[in-house]
N, C-alpha and C positions, 0 to 999 in steps of 0.2 A: 434489609438483614433483619429478623424477628429473632427476638432475645428471649431466654428459656428463664422462667423465675425461679426453677430448682436447681439451673447450672454456676456452679461459684463463679466468682468472678477471675481467679486465675484461671481458668479453662477458657472463659470466654476472652479473654487478652489474649491468647495462645492460638484460638480458633481465630482472634480478627487477625493478627500477624501473619499467620500463614495465608490467609486468603490474601492479603494486603501484597504480600511476597510473591504469591503466585500472577496477582495481575500483573508485576511488576514484571515478572519474568515473561509473561506473554506479551505485552506491551515492547519489552526488549529484543523477543523472537521477530516480532514485525517490524520493529524499525532500524533496525541493524546497529552495529557500532558506529560512534562517529567519530572514531579515530582511526579505522582502518578503512582500506576501499572497501568499496559494495558489491565487487566484483565477485564471486564465490569462489572460484578459482585460486585467488588469493589468499583465502579466508584459510582454507586448510591446511597450506606450509607454514612453516615456522618464519618469522618476520625474521631478516637478518640488515645488518647494520651497513648500508654502501660504502666502499671505500676511499678514504680520501682521496680527490683528486690533487696531480702535483700540482705546483706553485705556475703559474701562467709564463712562457718563456719569451726572453726581449723580443721585440721584430728584429727580423733580420738585416733592415736595412742601417741600425742602432746597436753597437756592440754595447755588453754590458758592462757597465762601470764597477770596479772591485770597491769592497768595503774599503777597503787600506787606502784610498786611495780621497773620501772624505775626511777620515779620521785624519789623515795627513794635512788637510787644506784647513779640517779645524785647529790640528797643531800650529799653523803656520802664522793662522792670522793673530791667533791667543800668543805666540812669540812677539809678533810684529807690534803691536796691543802693547805687550809687555814693556819693550825697548821703547818706543816712542812715549811712555810716562816716565822711563826712568829720563831720555833726553829734553823734558820740558821744563825749563825754568821751575825752581820751588822758591818758596819764599817760609824758611825756616832755621837752620841751626847752620849750615851752609852759607848762609847767604849776608854779602856784603850788608851793614848797615848805612844807609842813606847819608851823606853829611849833613851837617845841620844848615840851616840857610845862611848865609851871610848876612848881618845887618849892612844898610846901605851905609855908607860913611856922610851922606849928606845932612841926613835926621839923625838928631842924636833921641839917644833911648830915654825915656821916663822914666824914674823909677816907681816901679808900680807899689802900691800902698794901699791895697783892698783888704780889708777884712771878711772873712770868710761867713758867711750868712748865718747864723746860729737859727737853730730850726726851734720857734717857739709854739708848742701847742696851746692854745687858750684852755683852761679849764673845762669850761663848758663843752668843750669837743672829748675833753675824756672822760667825764660824766654821760656823754651820749654814746662813747663805746660801752662803758661798763650796763647802761641799761640794758644795749643791743643785747651784749651777751647774755644778760637775765633773760630778754624774751626771746632768746634762740633756746636757749636752758629750757624755758617753759614749753616751746614749741615741739621740741625732740622729746620730751619727756614723756610725751603723751598725756599733759594735765586736763583733766578733766573739768577742772572748775574755768569756767569760761569768764568769770567778773576778774577774775586773779590775772589771766594772761589780758584783758580789756585793760585792765588798771597800770601793766605793765607796760602795752604798747601804748597810750595815752602818754606815759612818762616819757619813753624813748622820742615819741612825736614832738613833744615841748624841749626838749633837750637838746633835738637835732635843730631845731629852729631856732633855738639859742647860740645854738654853736656856727651855723650859716651867717647870724649877726655879725657875732662876734670875729669870725674870722673872715670875712667881706671887706676888702680896702675901701 
């Protein structure tokens, strides 16, 4: 396509666009539509949707089951399950508590004098927890000074080792 230097750009674009449209129209006429059948008799008349087919009939040797029968069977299964659920024994408010076991008469019962173990935490473990909280706070607050985090980790590791030594029997 030769361009004319005196032609305005808008005119040239309009002319090129018309030429492209003309070529597409020619190609479309040669190829036909991809959505319609290729026979010329069907191209002239308007297309209508085919009528909906009725649902298939049941075979003659098997009668069709009514819908209410399936619903009744489902309700019956639900009622039976609920009834069986009420009949099963439950351990709840209505249940009789089991009687306490009777001590045997041959063995005398020894009085139990045990003291409840008191939970004592070594001070080094408390220090470990405090230093761990500090390290966690530094890591979650996005501290950019890595020396600060490394010092806190070192102190936590030392306290953790002391806690293990002191807590082990």
